[in-house]
Steps between C-alpha positions, in 0.01 A plus 500: 500500500307244700226469233764465233668226705159320571419527123835343413458220770143413350604523122825338516408271772215334301748502191752308720277218600652279228853596614459410866199245507451351167361174652259690716395709194425184303318332776281809560429545123391131496290545817322828423498482117679685239241777458494572875875499520530748215222717649661522843850554336364781281321667786796504722721618205263782425477606858891484517544698183244771616683537823834538325368761273338700772787445753757590239301820423481591869880440557583724202345772682767499764800368336817388675807545282746221545731585213498700178567293198722651221334579169686217327325250711164633387616454128613145577159435681296598187705244297435239767129562508483461115668158538254424796194582282638277231541225744141546635375491125695185446287318776199561269620438153497127424813327350743798543870428554513717806267273695661194352837592634405683824193289596342760739534838320229663713673446823817623345321793366372595844859457642633724218243757559549513876876520461466780249274700731738451798787639283285813417332569830650578838203562726410247771148433359667417174760280654233311696273443219756420226725307726208279622420421132863428418536256794166333420595459116846354602345246744212416251743446206715269707195300603351479159832382353511232784156387409580485131801271581300278729225459245736470200324791325599551139412836338417504127769651259424854398461630150664816355163644404356459847812643660497804252124555591589476879787752470299760278179469723708561814667787364180658390347437853808638645491823277125555555519457874826688559401796266126531563379306798771500771475858563120533553459175686823505716583863514850452348609562135785255458539591125475880446 
């Protein structure tokens, strides 16, 4: 569990700099340059992600069961993950109404994904992993909304076509990952 927690500290820590030290981040980027900042950020993120994956795998070998979720929560989790993937897709499709309305759909997607996995999993390593992502996403969303308000950020209106593309693409990604990739990559088949 220590390796998992270390990975979470590195990965979520570097992704939290803007939440807790935005002025320092801005000054450091100006001092060392955009490319150097992105390089360091990427290396720390990759190291953290690698430790999360490795640590999670180790923790799964000796699971500690905290609670056993009822089957109904697993079905709800599948629906929530579909919504989460649509939200993640919305962050990449220009001029969609989801991004126009929610402003930070990627962070909301992470929050929804983490919450869904907390509903469906009751082992300690699951609670640590998904709980950490849920807390981070909640803090990051609040911070991003405050930055938007302070800067007077206005998001462009979405179009019906872009929104339809977003939803369809998100559902296709959800179906492909849920039906074909989640089992081989994660070891759990959420959709039989």
